[in-house]
GUDRENPA-741567 format. One record per residue (C-alpha): residue number from 1; residue in one letter; z negated, y negated, x. Coordinates in Angstrom, 1 decimal. Layout:
<atoms>
[atom NUM; 'a'; [Z; Y; X]]
...
</atoms>
This chain:
<atoms>
[atom 1; 'm'; [-40.7; -5.7; 34.7]]
[atom 2; 'n'; [-38.2; -7.1; 32.3]]
[atom 3; 'l'; [-35.2; -4.8; 32.5]]
[atom 4; 'k'; [-32.2; -6.4; 30.7]]
[atom 5; 'l'; [-29.5; -4.0; 29.3]]
[atom 6; 'p'; [-26.7; -6.2; 27.9]]
[atom 7; 'f'; [-24.8; -3.4; 26.3]]
[atom 8; 'l'; [-27.7; -2.8; 24.0]]
[atom 9; 'n'; [-27.5; -6.2; 22.5]]
[atom 10; 'k'; [-23.7; -6.2; 21.8]]
[atom 11; 'p'; [-22.8; -8.2; 18.6]]
[atom 12; 'p'; [-21.6; -6.1; 15.6]]
[atom 13; 'l'; [-18.1; -4.4; 15.8]]
[atom 14; 'v'; [-15.6; -4.6; 13.0]]
[atom 15; 'a'; [-12.5; -2.4; 13.3]]
[atom 16; 'v'; [-9.4; -3.9; 11.9]]
[atom 17; 'v'; [-6.4; -2.0; 10.6]]
[atom 18; 'r'; [-3.2; -3.7; 9.7]]
[atom 19; 'l'; [-1.2; -2.1; 6.7]]
[atom 20; 'n'; [2.0; -4.1; 6.8]]
[atom 21; 'g'; [5.3; -3.3; 5.0]]
[atom 22; 'a'; [6.6; -1.0; 2.3]]
[atom 23; 'i'; [4.7; 2.3; 1.9]]
[atom 24; 'g'; [6.5; 5.5; 2.4]]
[atom 25; 'm'; [9.6; 4.1; 4.1]]
[atom 26; 'a'; [11.1; 5.8; 7.2]]
[atom 27; 'g'; [11.4; 4.2; 10.5]]
[atom 28; 'r'; [9.0; 2.9; 13.1]]
[atom 29; 'g'; [5.5; 1.8; 12.1]]
[atom 30; 'a'; [6.1; 3.2; 8.6]]
[atom 31; 'l'; [3.1; 3.1; 6.3]]
[atom 32; 'n'; [2.4; 6.8; 5.4]]
[atom 33; 'd'; [-0.5; 9.0; 5.8]]
[atom 34; 'a'; [0.8; 11.2; 8.6]]
[atom 35; 'a'; [1.3; 8.1; 10.8]]
[atom 36; 'l'; [-1.8; 6.1; 9.6]]
[atom 37; 'g'; [-4.3; 9.1; 9.6]]
[atom 38; 'p'; [-5.0; 9.1; 13.3]]
[atom 39; 'v'; [-5.2; 5.1; 13.3]]
[atom 40; 'l'; [-7.8; 5.3; 10.6]]
[atom 41; 'e'; [-9.7; 8.0; 12.1]]
[atom 42; 'r'; [-10.1; 6.1; 15.4]]
[atom 43; 'a'; [-11.1; 2.9; 13.6]]
[atom 44; 'f'; [-13.8; 4.4; 11.4]]
[atom 45; 'r'; [-15.3; 6.6; 14.4]]
[atom 46; 'k'; [-14.9; 4.7; 17.4]]
[atom 47; 'g'; [-17.7; 2.5; 18.5]]
[atom 48; 'k'; [-19.9; 2.8; 15.4]]
[atom 49; 'p'; [-18.3; -0.2; 13.6]]
[atom 50; 'a'; [-20.4; -2.2; 11.2]]
[atom 51; 'a'; [-17.2; -2.3; 8.9]]
[atom 52; 'v'; [-13.6; -1.6; 8.7]]
[atom 53; 'a'; [-11.4; -4.5; 7.7]]
[atom 54; 'l'; [-7.9; -3.8; 6.2]]
[atom 55; 'e'; [-5.3; -6.5; 6.7]]
[atom 56; 'i'; [-2.8; -5.8; 3.8]]
[atom 57; 'n'; [0.6; -7.1; 3.4]]
[atom 58; 's'; [2.5; -4.7; 1.2]]
[atom 59; 'p'; [4.8; -5.0; -1.8]]
[atom 60; 'g'; [4.1; -1.2; -2.5]]
[atom 61; 'g'; [6.3; 1.9; -2.2]]
[atom 62; 's'; [5.6; 5.7; -2.6]]
[atom 63; 'p'; [2.8; 6.4; -5.1]]
[atom 64; 'v'; [2.0; 9.8; -3.3]]
[atom 65; 'q'; [1.6; 8.0; 0.1]]
[atom 66; 's'; [-0.3; 5.2; -1.5]]
[atom 67; 'a'; [-2.8; 7.8; -2.9]]
[atom 68; 'l'; [-3.0; 9.8; 0.3]]
[atom 69; 'i'; [-3.8; 6.7; 2.4]]
[atom 70; 'g'; [-6.1; 5.5; -0.1]]
[atom 71; 'a'; [-8.0; 8.9; -0.4]]
[atom 72; 'r'; [-8.3; 9.0; 3.4]]
[atom 73; 'i'; [-9.9; 5.6; 3.5]]
[atom 74; 'r'; [-12.4; 6.5; 0.9]]
[atom 75; 'r'; [-13.3; 9.8; 2.5]]
[atom 76; 'l'; [-13.9; 8.2; 5.9]]
[atom 77; 's'; [-15.8; 5.3; 4.5]]
[atom 78; 'e'; [-18.1; 7.5; 2.4]]
[atom 79; 'e'; [-18.6; 10.3; 5.0]]
[atom 80; 'l'; [-19.4; 7.7; 7.9]]
[atom 81; 'k'; [-21.1; 5.1; 5.6]]
[atom 82; 'v'; [-19.0; 2.5; 7.0]]
[atom 83; 'p'; [-18.1; -0.4; 4.3]]
[atom 84; 't'; [-14.4; -1.1; 4.0]]
[atom 85; 'i'; [-13.2; -4.6; 3.3]]
[atom 86; 'a'; [-9.5; -5.5; 2.3]]
[atom 87; 'f'; [-8.0; -8.9; 3.2]]
[atom 88; 'v'; [-4.7; -9.6; 1.5]]
[atom 89; 'e'; [-2.1; -11.8; 3.1]]
[atom 90; 'd'; [1.2; -12.6; 1.3]]
[atom 91; 'v'; [1.1; -9.7; -1.1]]
[atom 92; 'a'; [-0.7; -6.6; -2.3]]
[atom 93; 'a'; [1.3; -5.3; -5.3]]
[atom 94; 's'; [1.9; -1.9; -6.8]]
[atom 95; 'g'; [1.0; 0.6; -4.0]]
[atom 96; 'g'; [-0.2; -2.3; -1.9]]
[atom 97; 'y'; [-2.9; -3.0; -4.4]]
[atom 98; 'w'; [-3.6; 0.7; -4.6]]
[atom 99; 'l'; [-4.5; 0.4; -1.0]]
[atom 100; 'a'; [-6.6; -2.7; -1.5]]
[atom 101; 'a'; [-8.5; -1.1; -4.3]]
[atom 102; 's'; [-9.4; 1.8; -2.0]]
[atom 103; 'a'; [-11.7; -0.7; -0.2]]
[atom 104; 'd'; [-15.2; -1.7; -1.2]]
[atom 105; 'e'; [-14.4; -5.3; -1.5]]
[atom 106; 'i'; [-11.1; -7.4; -1.8]]
[atom 107; 'w'; [-10.4; -10.8; -0.4]]
[atom 108; 'a'; [-7.2; -12.8; -0.7]]
[atom 109; 'd'; [-5.8; -16.3; 0.0]]
[atom 110; 'e'; [-5.3; -18.5; -3.1]]
[atom 111; 's'; [-1.6; -18.0; -3.0]]
[atom 112; 's'; [-1.6; -14.2; -2.2]]
[atom 113; 'i'; [0.3; -12.1; -4.8]]
[atom 114; 'l'; [-1.6; -9.4; -6.4]]
[atom 115; 'g'; [-1.4; -6.6; -9.0]]
[atom 116; 's'; [2.0; -5.2; -10.3]]
[atom 117; 'i'; [-0.1; -2.1; -11.7]]
[atom 118; 'g'; [3.0; -0.3; -12.9]]
[atom 119; 'v'; [5.6; 2.1; -11.9]]
[atom 120; 'i'; [9.3; 1.5; -11.4]]
[atom 121; 's'; [12.4; 3.8; -11.0]]
[atom 122; 'a'; [15.8; 2.2; -10.4]]
[atom 123; 'g'; [19.3; 3.3; -9.8]]
[atom 124; 'f'; [23.0; 2.8; -10.5]]
[atom 125; 'g'; [25.5; 4.6; -12.7]]
[atom 126; 'a'; [29.0; 5.1; -11.2]]
[atom 127; 'h'; [30.7; 7.4; -13.5]]
[atom 128; 'v'; [32.9; 4.6; -15.1]]
[atom 129; 'f'; [34.0; 3.6; -11.6]]
[atom 130; 'l'; [35.0; 7.2; -10.6]]
[atom 131; 'a'; [36.9; 7.7; -13.7]]
[atom 132; 'r'; [39.0; 4.4; -13.1]]
[atom 133; 'q'; [39.8; 5.6; -9.7]]
[atom 134; 'g'; [40.8; 9.1; -10.9]]
[atom 135; 'v'; [38.0; 10.9; -9.2]]
[atom 136; 'e'; [36.6; 14.0; -11.1]]
[atom 137; 'r'; [33.0; 14.9; -10.4]]
[atom 138; 'r'; [32.2; 18.6; -10.4]]
[atom 139; 'v'; [28.6; 19.6; -10.3]]
[atom 140; 'y'; [27.3; 23.3; -10.7]]
[atom 141; 't'; [23.7; 24.2; -11.2]]
[atom 142; 'a'; [21.3; 26.9; -12.0]]
[atom 143; 'g'; [18.7; 25.3; -14.2]]
[atom 144; 'r'; [19.6; 22.9; -16.9]]
[atom 145; 's'; [17.6; 19.9; -15.5]]
[atom 146; 'k'; [18.7; 20.4; -11.8]]
[atom 147; 's'; [21.2; 17.5; -11.8]]
[atom 148; 'm'; [18.9; 15.2; -13.9]]
[atom 149; 'l'; [19.8; 11.6; -13.5]]
[atom 150; 'd'; [23.0; 12.2; -11.5]]
[atom 151; 'p'; [24.3; 8.7; -11.0]]
[atom 152; 'f'; [27.9; 9.9; -11.2]]
[atom 153; 'r'; [27.6; 11.3; -14.7]]
[atom 154; 'p'; [27.1; 9.4; -18.1]]
[atom 155; 'e'; [23.3; 8.8; -18.8]]
[atom 156; 'n'; [21.6; 11.5; -20.7]]
[atom 157; 'a'; [19.0; 10.6; -23.3]]
[atom 158; 'e'; [17.1; 13.8; -22.5]]
[atom 159; 'd'; [16.9; 12.9; -18.9]]
[atom 160; 'v'; [15.7; 9.3; -19.6]]
[atom 161; 'k'; [12.9; 10.8; -21.8]]
[atom 162; 'r'; [11.8; 13.2; -19.1]]
[atom 163; 'l'; [11.8; 10.3; -16.5]]
[atom 164; 'k'; [9.7; 8.0; -18.7]]
[atom 165; 'q'; [7.3; 10.8; -19.1]]
[atom 166; 'l'; [7.0; 11.2; -15.3]]
[atom 167; 'l'; [6.6; 7.5; -14.8]]
[atom 168; 'g'; [4.0; 7.3; -17.6]]
[atom 169; 'd'; [1.9; 10.1; -15.9]]
[atom 170; 'i'; [2.0; 8.2; -12.5]]
[atom 171; 'h'; [1.1; 5.1; -14.2]]
[atom 172; 'd'; [-2.0; 6.8; -15.8]]
[atom 173; 'n'; [-3.0; 7.9; -12.4]]
[atom 174; 'f'; [-2.7; 4.3; -11.1]]
[atom 175; 'i'; [-4.8; 2.9; -14.0]]
[atom 176; 'a'; [-7.5; 5.5; -13.3]]
[atom 177; 'h'; [-7.7; 4.7; -9.7]]
[atom 178; 'v'; [-8.0; 0.8; -10.4]]
[atom 179; 'k'; [-10.8; 1.5; -13.1]]
[atom 180; 'd'; [-12.6; 3.9; -10.8]]
[atom 181; 'r'; [-12.6; 1.5; -8.0]]
[atom 182; 'r'; [-13.1; -1.9; -9.6]]
[atom 183; 'g'; [-15.1; -0.7; -12.6]]
[atom 184; 'd'; [-17.3; -3.4; -14.4]]
[atom 185; 'k'; [-15.7; -6.1; -12.2]]
[atom 186; 'l'; [-12.5; -5.9; -14.3]]
[atom 187; 'd'; [-11.9; -8.2; -17.3]]
[atom 188; 's'; [-11.7; -5.8; -20.2]]
[atom 189; 's'; [-10.4; -8.4; -22.5]]
[atom 190; 'e'; [-6.9; -8.6; -20.5]]
[atom 191; 'd'; [-4.3; -5.9; -20.3]]
[atom 192; 'l'; [-4.1; -5.6; -16.6]]
[atom 193; 'y'; [-1.7; -2.8; -16.4]]
[atom 194; 't'; [1.6; -4.0; -17.6]]
[atom 195; 'g'; [3.0; -4.6; -14.1]]
[atom 196; 'e'; [2.2; -8.4; -14.1]]
[atom 197; 'i'; [1.4; -10.0; -11.0]]
[atom 198; 'w'; [-1.1; -13.0; -10.2]]
[atom 199; 'l'; [-2.0; -15.3; -7.5]]
[atom 200; 'g'; [-5.4; -15.1; -5.7]]
[atom 201; 'r'; [-7.5; -17.4; -7.8]]
[atom 202; 'r'; [-6.4; -15.8; -11.3]]
[atom 203; 'a'; [-7.0; -12.4; -9.7]]
[atom 204; 'v'; [-10.7; -13.3; -8.9]]
[atom 205; 's'; [-11.3; -14.3; -12.6]]
[atom 206; 'l'; [-9.7; -10.9; -13.8]]
[atom 207; 'g'; [-11.9; -8.9; -11.5]]
[atom 208; 'l'; [-8.8; -7.6; -9.3]]
[atom 209; 'i'; [-10.4; -9.1; -6.2]]
[atom 210; 'd'; [-13.9; -10.4; -5.1]]
[atom 211; 'g'; [-12.9; -13.8; -3.9]]
[atom 212; 'i'; [-10.9; -16.1; -1.7]]
[atom 213; 'g'; [-11.4; -15.6; 1.9]]
[atom 214; 'h'; [-9.8; -14.8; 5.3]]
[atom 215; 'l'; [-10.7; -12.1; 7.6]]
[atom 216; 'r'; [-12.3; -13.8; 10.8]]
[atom 217; 'p'; [-14.4; -16.5; 9.1]]
[atom 218; 'k'; [-15.6; -13.9; 6.5]]
[atom 219; 'm'; [-16.6; -11.4; 9.2]]
[atom 220; 'q'; [-18.3; -14.2; 11.1]]
[atom 221; 'a'; [-20.2; -15.3; 8.1]]
[atom 222; 'r'; [-21.5; -11.7; 7.4]]
[atom 223; 'f'; [-22.0; -10.4; 10.8]]
[atom 224; 'g'; [-22.5; -13.5; 12.9]]
[atom 225; 'p'; [-20.2; -15.9; 14.9]]
[atom 226; 'k'; [-20.0; -13.5; 17.8]]
[atom 227; 'v'; [-18.8; -10.5; 15.7]]
[atom 228; 'r'; [-16.2; -8.4; 17.7]]
[atom 229; 'l'; [-12.9; -7.6; 16.1]]
[atom 230; 'r'; [-11.3; -4.6; 17.4]]
[atom 231; 'r'; [-7.5; -4.0; 16.2]]
[atom 232; 'y'; [-6.1; -0.5; 15.6]]
[atom 233; 'g'; [-2.4; 0.1; 14.8]]
[atom 234; 'i'; [0.4; 2.6; 14.8]]
[atom 235; 'k'; [1.7; 3.1; 18.2]]
[atom 236; 'k'; [5.6; 2.6; 18.5]]
[atom 237; 'p'; [7.7; 5.0; 20.8]]
[atom 238; 'l'; [8.7; 3.5; 24.0]]
[atom 239; 'l'; [12.2; 4.6; 23.5]]
[atom 240; 'g'; [12.2; 4.0; 19.8]]
[atom 241; 'r'; [15.1; 1.5; 19.7]]
[atom 242; 'i'; [17.9; 3.6; 20.8]]
[atom 243; 'g'; [20.5; 5.9; 19.1]]
[atom 244; 'm'; [19.8; 6.8; 15.5]]
[atom 245; 'q'; [16.5; 5.0; 15.5]]
[atom 246; 'i'; [18.4; 1.6; 15.5]]
[atom 247; 'a'; [20.4; 2.7; 12.4]]
[atom 248; 'q'; [17.3; 4.1; 10.6]]
[atom 249; 'd'; [15.2; 0.9; 11.3]]
[atom 250; 'a'; [18.0; -1.3; 10.0]]
[atom 251; 'l'; [18.4; 0.7; 6.9]]
[atom 252; 's'; [14.5; 0.7; 6.4]]
[atom 253; 'g'; [14.4; -3.1; 6.9]]
[atom 254; 'i'; [17.0; -3.7; 4.3]]
[atom 255; 'e'; [15.0; -1.4; 1.8]]
[atom 256; 'e'; [11.8; -3.1; 2.8]]
[atom 257; 'r'; [13.2; -6.6; 2.3]]
[atom 258; 'a'; [14.3; -5.6; -1.2]]
[atom 259; 'e'; [10.8; -4.7; -2.0]]
[atom 260; 'y'; [9.4; -8.1; -0.9]]
[atom 261; 'a'; [12.3; -9.9; -2.6]]
[atom 262; 'r'; [10.9; -8.5; -5.9]]
[atom 263; 'f'; [7.9; -10.9; -5.5]]
[atom 264; 'g'; [10.0; -13.9; -4.1]]
[atom 265; 'l'; [9.0; -13.1; -0.5]]
</atoms>
């Protein structure tokens, strides 16, 4: 007797997680470890996937949230022995590239923007404006560094020195992560850590990514034409667009557009 059990012959499953937007921003669908944690857990554990594919389109953001998300991806991938493959869309720069480097492989479009392995801090100085308006700023602190980089006071050389030390330490962490993940694939003759960006084809030659390719055709070539793609994402609250949420989303949207604008997007 020939007993057919179709469910035993299902084609391979690839879980797909979309990582879209600036990292660490507030608002609905924000890319942070608290929101993404449950999504990644389901993607790696549900249905015994043959691989987890990351769709990345991010200009970067918080270095801490980038590191937390990346570390979670690595823990799950190694614990469950599920390979992780990143597919970059428009951009994976700064923290976006940190996330991509957390995968076992990185693929991108020829026109994708990649890199920006650096750290930035920006702000404004308004002390001259206040003085012209006759406004006197009064600040009282316990601890001489408590008002460090106050935008309403003249720039202090000691504050700038401390900030640059912090930025340098974060940059060192970023460099260590990229070297650990990409290893011998990187072009050691090039300085890849200046904050410069490259397009996909050049990124391949530098070892920053593994090749040019898109998610579906790449997964079909690897796992067969009938490979199943199951998507996972952050669930948005049903009543998330009322009250303060509207204002918060609008502000987050402005901040996020500013991040993308740095790369001409």
